[in-house]
C-alpha angles and dihedrals in degrees: 000000000000126000126195127203124234096264138036121275107243120193092213097174089065100030100123113135092192085071125090125210135197090282125135121196119200126192106189096171101041097112107098102183141042106233100179104095093203088060099034090057090061095053118092098199123099120246087255092050089051090049091053089049091063135057102261116207096010087113091057098089108152092119091059095088094152092066119092093197134029125189121191123188116238097194128071117251090238090063092048126343107226093193092060133078111280099250136108096255102047107031095061132065131210096180132044126222092284097048096258119146110257094205135049112244113290092009103101121130115272122232089252091053092049094053088050093051092048090055097041099039115017098039092043094052094046093043089058092052093047091051089051091050091049092049092051092047090058088062089064096233121182087246145340121234121200119195121194106205123208148149138192134186127252097232098092138047118254108196142024090272090066091242123161130219115285119219094263134000126191119194143190103174088269131118128270110297135185113227093230097046124035123190122214112269120227095193133067108265126201091228128024111265093235091052091050088051090051090050092049091049091049091050093048089054091054098035109029095195101109124277123211128197118221091341124138090354124034098183135294138241093282091065089057091047091053089052089061094053099087093059095033092052099027092236125187095203125080112249126211130178140192134184117222122194130173134188109261089215088075090075104019122057104228093209102045095023088224115156120227103208093174089058089049093050095048092045095050092046089054092048089049090055090049093049089058091052089048090053093049092045090055089048092056093041088059092046100041108010091243130113098214141311094284097046125082123175137176114233089206088065102031115047 
């Protein structure tokens, strides 16, 4: 059982937003267009439909001052999806969010092209992240935190329940959880459930828009890949990971298509503050086995 206090737990002695931490932010779906004309001519979607089938603005990370490293994808997810397993079946899409065909008839990628894209785009992006993780590990930090950063619009359903995108979803590969009552996880999560709950609570205090945990998204392939890095890279530092996804409609009016850059800046500044608190909560969790001053959990129920 996990109990949360009335307010967020601030680590005021360390609360310095001009500091950076061993935090890496990845934006695998940030590219909003397909610039290669030879490929673009084979795609049946409009420029706006391509834009909607990406995660716009997730590559604009100036507000995230707490992150030591930032990696932004330079290829559109419809060329090669960097948050999918690197194989011919999973990393490529034939339909968009609305069920529209991505390609004109007879213009789909060949097997040879897919293999080339995996090497050029998927491997390149993930190799850069692995290199950053390895470099941070050499500094002997208390931990390394990886953040997979996404958004999606609220104009289409996202699962078989017909549910739409909440305002904010944070995920750790676990199952749907309520902040005030966590159930024991049977699977390996990328971040302890009680820490995810603390993060959700802290975000809600800063951005009172509604924050869900593992609903609708519970974490994509990259979180699983991040979990493999300690053994793959022979790391000494503990590695944690979280997926963050926000509703694109918070910053883009779906009717007028007007972009509210002030809202984007405010939201990302608040996320930045909360990411610092998340890192410090994880640091204390490793040191003392407690998430923060206002969180108490029973190891017999949460493990």
